[in-house]
N, C-alpha and C positions, 0 to 999 in steps of 0.2 A: 231351338230357334235357328233358322237358317236364313242368311242373307242371299238374295238372288244373285248379286254381282260380287262374288268373292274372287280374289285373285287366283287364277289357275284353273279353277273348277267352278262351275255355276251352280246356283241353287237348284235349277232344274235337274242338272246332272246328279247331284247329291241325292235329290229326292227319288229320282228314277233308280239309282243304285240301291238305295234302301229298300225300295219296293221289290227290285229283282232278287235281292238277297233274302227276301221274305222276313226282314227283321221286324220286330214289334215296336220299333222306334216310331214315335209320332212326331210329325214335323209341322211346325208353324213357321210359315214364310214371313219374314220381316223385310219390307222393301220400300223404296220410294215410288215404285211403278204400281199405278192403280188401274191403269187403263187396260182394256181388253186388248188381246186375248190372253194376257199373262196370267191373271188369276185363274181362269178356266183351265188353262194349260197345266199349271202347277197342281191344281186339284186333281186333274186326270192323271198326273204324274204320280200321285200318292200323298200329296200334302194334306194335312188335316185342318190346317188353319192358314188364313192369309190376313195380314194386317199391314198397315203402312207405318213407317218410321215416325210419322207425324202424329200417330195416335197417342192419346194421353195414358199415363202410366196405369190407371185403373182398367183401362181397355186391354192393355197388354197382359195384365194379371188375369183378367176375365178370360182372355183367349187361351192362355196356358192352362188355366184350371179347367176350362171346358174341354179342351183337347186331352188333357191328362185323364179326364173321366170318360174318355172314349167317344166323345161327340166331335163334331166339326165346328169351326168358328170362322166366320167371314166378317171383316169390318163392315159396319152398316152401309157405308157409302158404296162399298164394292158390291155388296150383295144387292143393293138397290139397282146399281148400274147393270149388273148381270141379269136381274129380273126384267129391267126395262128393255134390254136388248131382245129378250124373248118375246115379250109382250108386243113391243113395237115391230117386231118381225124385221129388224134391221139387216137380217141376213148375216152371212159369214164375212168376216174381215178377210181381206187378201192375205193377212199374216197367218190365218189358220192353216194354210197348206205348207208352211215353211217348217223345216225340221227344227228341232230344239236349238241347235248351234246357230242356224240361219236366223232364227228369231232373236237370239241374243245379240248377234251381229247388227241385225236391222234396228233393234232398239238402241243399241249404243250409238250407232250412226245417226239415228233420229235425235239423240240427246247432243249431237255435235262433237263426239268424241272423234279424234283423228284416227285414221286407219292403223298407223303404227302403234299407237296406244292400245287400240282394240286387240290388235294381234298379240301384244305382250300380255294384256290382261287375261286373254282367253287361251294363252299358250298356242297360238297359231302363227303361221308364217304371214307375212304381209301380203303375199300373193294370194293366199287363201281367203283373206278378208276381201 
């Protein structure tokens, strides 16, 4: 289980590192962020599952078991939102073109986090943010 917003290193970064090292570790992302493009980005990075912290305990167990069996798991609401984006042809989000780190900064800014706190949390200088 990997949280997207861990201090010092992000869940996206951890997921990408695991994939690059070709480890057989399966990752289930657990986060408060359910809006696009985060779920898609993490699945592309190598995550096998994606659930929100608000999910009930039985869903968490189902996700872990399904991923442990070699399958993928998406929380139903997230899967529906991703499917509707495709069906509705809503196009690409402007966030799609951002790098992993830029996306993390943008989402933290959107959540109202001050720049010095974002810099500290992501181990960046304030000027970089």
